[in-house]
N, C-alpha and C positions, 0 to 999 in steps of 0.2 A: 566111919569109909568119907569124913571127908576127910583130916590126916593121908587115906591111901590115895586118896583126888591130887592133892597139892603133892604128894612124893610122887605121882606118874607126872603131871606135870612139870617135876622139878625136871625130873630125866629126860622127856622130849623137849624141854628145851636147851639142853645137853648134850643131846642129841642132833639137832639143830645148827646150833653155837658148833659146834665138830666139827659138822658137814659144812658147813659155810668158808669155816677157816681151810677146810682140808681141801673144796674145790679151789680157794685162789692158791694154797700152797703148789694146788697143781699144774694151774696155767702160769703162775711164776717160774714154776718147775721146765712146763715146757718151752717156755720164752730163753730159758737159761739154760737147758740141755747142750743147745748148740756150740756156744762159746767155752770151749772146752781145751784154750789152747796155753794157758799155763796151770802150774798145781795151785794156784790159792783157788780157782775157776773152778775146778775140779771135788775142791774139799768143801764150796758153795752150795756145788748141787750134791753132792753127798749130804752133808745136814738140809738140804730142802726137802731133801727123798726121806730125812729121820724126820723127818718134820710132818710131812704126808704121810706116810707111818704108824707113826705113835698120833693125828688125829684119825688117823680112821680106826686105831685100837682104843681111842676114847670113845666113841664113836655107837662101835659096838660092846661095850664096856657098860655104857648106860644101859643099850637096849638089855642086855641080859641082865641088869640090876632091875630095869624094873620088869623084865618077865619073869626072874628069880623071886620080888619082893613080893608081887602079885600072886604066884601059883602057892607061897606059904601058906597067907594067908586063908 
């Protein structure tokens, strides 16, 4: 039981970290989205959006993994 609690805590920490970095990415994207005059700025905004997508996906993946791990046992 102790190992299950440790795994659950680990997944919750990963979800919290992913959510934190996603909020930083969303804020940065919000500030830089209005500045799209050059090709480089558009590419940078695209990379920020990709980072936001991967951050949200990793948070969801961590929650699904935690739920799957708890339901199997």
